[in-house]
N, C-alpha and C positions, 0 to 999 in steps of 0.2 A: 598739078593743074586742079583749079577749084571745082567743086560740084556745083550743082544747081541749088537754089536757095532750099532751106529745111526748117521747118517748124516743129520744135521738141515741144509737145503740147501736155499740159496737164500734170507735171510731175512736182515734187518738192524739190526747190531750187536753191541750192547752196552757191551764191556767188562768190563768197570768199574774199570779195573786194572792199576796197574802202569807198566807193561812190554807190555801189549797188546792193541794197540789202539782200539778205535770205528771205525765201518765200515759202509759205507752207504749201501752196499750189500755184504755178505759174507756167509760162512758156517762154522758150528761149528761140529766137529767130536767127538763123544763120543765113547770111548772105554775103557772096563775093569771098568766102573764106574767113570771115569775121563775124563777131557777135554782133547783129544790127540791133536787136532789142532784148530785153529782159523785162517780164512782167505778165499779169494776169490778161486773159482775153485778148490774145495778139492774133491778128488775122494777116494771111498772105495766101492769096489766091493761086499764085504759081508756084507755092513751096510744096515739096514732098513732107507730108506729115508723119510724125513719129509718136505714137500713141505713148505717152510717157506716165500713164495711169500706174499707181503702185511701184513708182520708182524714185529714185535720188537722183537729180541732174546736177553735175557739179564739174569743176574743171579738172582736167587729167592729171595725174600725178607727176611729179617732177623727181627723176632720179639724178641725183647731182654727182655721182661717181660710181661707174660700174665698169669693170673689164669685161665686155661683152663677150669676147672669144672664149672664155672660160666657160662658158655655158656647155662646151663640148664635154666638159667633166664635170657635169653637175653633181654633187653631194659625194664625190669621192674623197673629198676631206683631206687625206693625209698625202696626195699628190702634189708635190713642190712645183710652182709655177715653173721654174728653170728646168724642170725634168722633160717638159714638153714643148716649151717656146721654141728650141732650136730647130725642132723636126717640123714646124708648119712650113707648109707652102701657100702660095697666095690663094689657090682654091680652098685650102683649109681655113683660112682666114675668113674667107667669103662665108663658107658653110656655117661656122661657128658664130660669128657675128650676126648673120640672118636668123639663124635659130634663136640666138640669144634675144635679139631685139623683138621678134615675134611673140616670144615668151613675155616680154615686158609688156607689149602692147596687149596682149590677151589678159594680163593683169591689170588693165586700166592706166599704165603709164605711157604719156603721150610724148614725154620729152626724156632723152638720156644722154647723159655725158660719157661718152664710150672713152675710156682710156685704153690706148693701144699697147697690146702685150707683143705683138709680133715684131720682127724686125722692121727698123723705121726705114724702109726703102721703098722708092716710088711703088713697086709692083704690088706690096703688101698694103701700102695706104691706099692704093686704087681699088684693091678687093675690099677693104674696109668700107671704102666710102660707097661702092656699088651696093653692099650689102644693106647700107644704110638707106639709099635710094629705093631700092625694092622693098625694103620692109614698110616704109612709108611714114615712119613717125618723125618728129623732131628731134635732131641730133647734135650735139657737138662732138667733133672726134679730138680728143686730147692727145697730140703726138709731137713729132719733130716739127720744126718751123717750116712752113710750106712755102713753096715757091710762088703760090697765088691762093686768094681766098677761095672758098668753095661758091661754086655758081648756082647752085639751088638754094633758095631762099629757106628751105627746111633745115639745112644743115650749115653747120658754122664750125669754123677751123679755131682751135686755140692750142696754146703750148702747153704741152705735156712735160712739165719741167723734170729735170733731175730732183732727187729728193734733197729737201731742207736739211742739210748736214753740214757739219764742219768742213767735210773733205771736199764739198763742193761749192764752197764759197765763191771763188772766181769764176766758175762756170754759171753760177746762178746770176752774178752781176751781168756778165756778158749776154747770156740768153734772155734774161728779163729785158735788159735795154732793147735789144733786137726785136723781141715780141712786141713791145710797145712801140716801135718805130713802123710795126706792120700793123698796128691797131688791133692786137690779137689780145685776148685774156689769157690769164697765166693760171694754171692749175697745177698744184705741187702737193706731194704726200708732205706731211710735217710732223714733228713730235714722234717719231718712231723709236728714239733712242734718247734716254734721260742724258745722255753725254753731250747731246746737241743742245742742251739747255742754254739760253741766252743768244742763241744765234739770231732768232727772230727779231729781238729786241735791237739787236745790231743792224741787221737789214732795214729796220724801220729808221734807224739813225741814220743810215746811208740813203734815205728817202726811197729805198726799194720796194718797201710793204705799202700797198695802196689798196684803193677800191675796186681795182680790176685785178685783184689776186682772190682765188679760192684755194684755201688750204684745207687738206683732206686727213682725218683722222684726228691729229693735234694730242694724241693719249698721254704722252709722256711730257708735255708742256708745263713749264712752272708758271709762276703769277707773274712774273716779269715779262715775258714773251706774251701771255694772254692779254696783258695790260696793252701791249704794244699792238697786237691784232685789234683790239678794241678801238684804240686812238686811231689807229691808221684807216678804218673802214673796211680791213680786208674781212673776207667771208669764209665761214667756216662749213664744210661738209662731214656730217657723222654717219658712220655706217654701222649703228650699234651691234647688230648681229654678229658681222663679221669681225669686229674689232674685238668682241668677246671671245668668240671661237678661233680665232686666229692669233690669239697670244698677244695682242696689243694692250689689253687691259681694259677696264671700265671706261666708257667714253666720258670725258670731261664736262658732261651737260651741264652739272649745277654751277661749276666754275664760269662756264660760258655766260648762264642766264644771271648770274652774279654781276657781271659785267655787262648786261643788256645786250648780249650776242645772242641772236636767235640762228640756231643751225638749220640748214638745208638736211634732207635726209637721203640716204643712199643705199643701193644693194651691194656694191662692191664686188664680190666674188661669190658666185653660185657654186663653188666648190663647199663652201662652210656655211653659205647663207641662204634663207628663202628668198625668191626672186620677186616678191611683191611688196609693195608700199603698205598695205595693211599689216604685215607682220612687223616692219620697222616701226611704224607709229605705236604698236603695242608694246615693244620691246622698249622704244623710248620712254612712254609714260610710266611704265613699270620701274625702270631705272632711278628715275627722278623719285617716284614714291618711294620705294624702296631705300633710298638715302635719306629722305625726309624722315621716315619713320624710325630710321637706325639712329638719327639725332635726337627724335623726341624720346625713344625708349632710353637713351643715354642720358637724359635730361638737360640738354643742350639748350640754350636760351637763343633768341633771334632766330627762329627756323623760317627757312624759305617758304614761299608760297607754293602750294601744290600746282603742279603742271595739270591743266585741264585738258579737255578734247578739243576744246576750241584752239588751244594753243597747238596741240600736237597735229591736227588737220592743217593747219596753216603751214607747219614745218613741210609737210609733204607735197605742198601746192605752191602757194605764193611766195613763201619764204624761201622755198627751192628754186623757185624762178629767180628771185632777187639774188640767190647765193652764186648763182651762174651767169649773173647779168642779163637775164632774159625778162625781167618783171613787166617790162614795158609792152612786151608782146604776148606773155602767156601766165597761166597761175592762177588766174581767177576769170569770172565770167562777167565782164564788164565792156559796154557798148566800145566799138572799135578795136577791141583786142581780137587776136587770131582765135579761131573757134576750135579751140582743143577742149573737148569735151567729152565727159562720160556719163552713161545712163546705168545706174545699178539698180537690179531688182530687189524690192522690198517685199514682195509676196511669198518668199520662200520661207519655209520652216525655220531656217537657221538664225533669221532675224526678225520674223514676224510675232507680235505686231510692233510698230514702230512708236516707242514713247519719246525719243529724242533723235532727230535724223544724224546729227553729228557724232553723238556717241553711239548710234548704230554703225556709222562708217568705221569709227575707230576700234571699237571692240568686237563687233559681229560679222560684218560685211567679209566676204573673202572673194576670190577669183571667180568663184561659182555664180556669184551675182552680178558680174560684170556682162551687161547685156549689148548696149552700143559704143563705140568709141569713134570719136571723130577728131582728125588731126587737120588743122586749117580748113574746117568746113568739110572735109572728104571723109565719109564712113568707112573706116577700115574695119570695123567689126559690126554686123547686123544680127541681132538677135540671137547673141551668143556665139555667132560664129565669125572667124576671121576671113576677110575677103580676100587674103592671100593664098598662093598654091602652098598649103601646108605639106601635102604628100611629098611635093619636090623637095620642100626644106628640111623634111624629116629625112628623105635619102640621101640628100648631099651631106647632112650631118653624121648620118650613119656611116657612112664612107670615111668621111674625115676622121671620126672616131677611131675607128679601126687602123686607119692608116698611121695616124699620129701616136697613138697609143702602142700600137705595135712597134713603131720605131723607137719609141721610149723604153721599151721593154716591158709593158705592161698589158695585159688582157683586160679588154672590157667585160666586166659583170663578175671579175674575180673577187668582188667584195661582198657578195651575196651572202647573208647570214654572219657577218662580222660585226661587231660593237664598234662604235666610233665614238 
């Protein structure tokens, strides 16, 4: 349900769109859940006014791949996913997904692709979808092929495909064809093992790879596969922190950029990765800069361009939206788009004074600066406080954590004082 009109007044506005400029000081008018106007000196007598003095107003972040239910095991690090997945009950899936999505929301992420880890049965899927609805942010559930599409306009269904591997050739062809018949986008892990090199090029030759496919990680892909992705129009999601911490290797960022492929960014797995997009943007920028300076120190010619903060903030917003097929809906503040908006405080000592707003967001701002969050024009966070029943969510998560970890033979809190 849309809230009444809201006027966000007097902030530094980063539209990050192709049609609307950024403003040192301007207003954003939200009406009927959409961005109605962006510019200085706007008026709306019937609107709730949010004083955005000393803030940055920008589109909410887009997390292109997250296993939301793994939030139940945040920062355990060494607990294999298959150690707990068999022990989940639908109530556990609900609790884990809810706390994971609320954590994303509190970090200024307004859109999440949630890759379902739980058994792909109706009761588990319904539990995840209920958590999506109760959290209130925009979501895509990547899971098994559904009997019907989601009824809530904030929530989209997609195929969470089997991994792109040689062992899954026939299943990929069958499932992807069926997903397309249903009008569903396809999300798939790819490039997990060098032995699967060449498979994406093969799929492209069979006309299976296309602009409705989002490939996640792609860490072990060779040039032929990357060329096939670029030629097909498929999108790539990178989760830089999780990929390096989880043993997948350095993300193939420069190889993608060399082919003019801009990646969306993702959290992936909160067991081994920070749950906010600020961290992912910093890691992404640092990876590319490190590779650049390694080449320079080695005396290599033909150096790539250095990635800028303008590039990276786009990967976390509008490019991320494009990566999951939602760029006509969200990812930038432009008239007619859904009002997925965040307001970041810039009067705090961790970023003040502001010299470059985009640089501040990429290098300095963190979750403590997130002040307001709107999804579809509805305020889900006001003045730094979530509108959700956080006490209930925490209680449910604690109960689920104790039950699932106990069933898996692991006690919560046993890692205190250990190095990881």
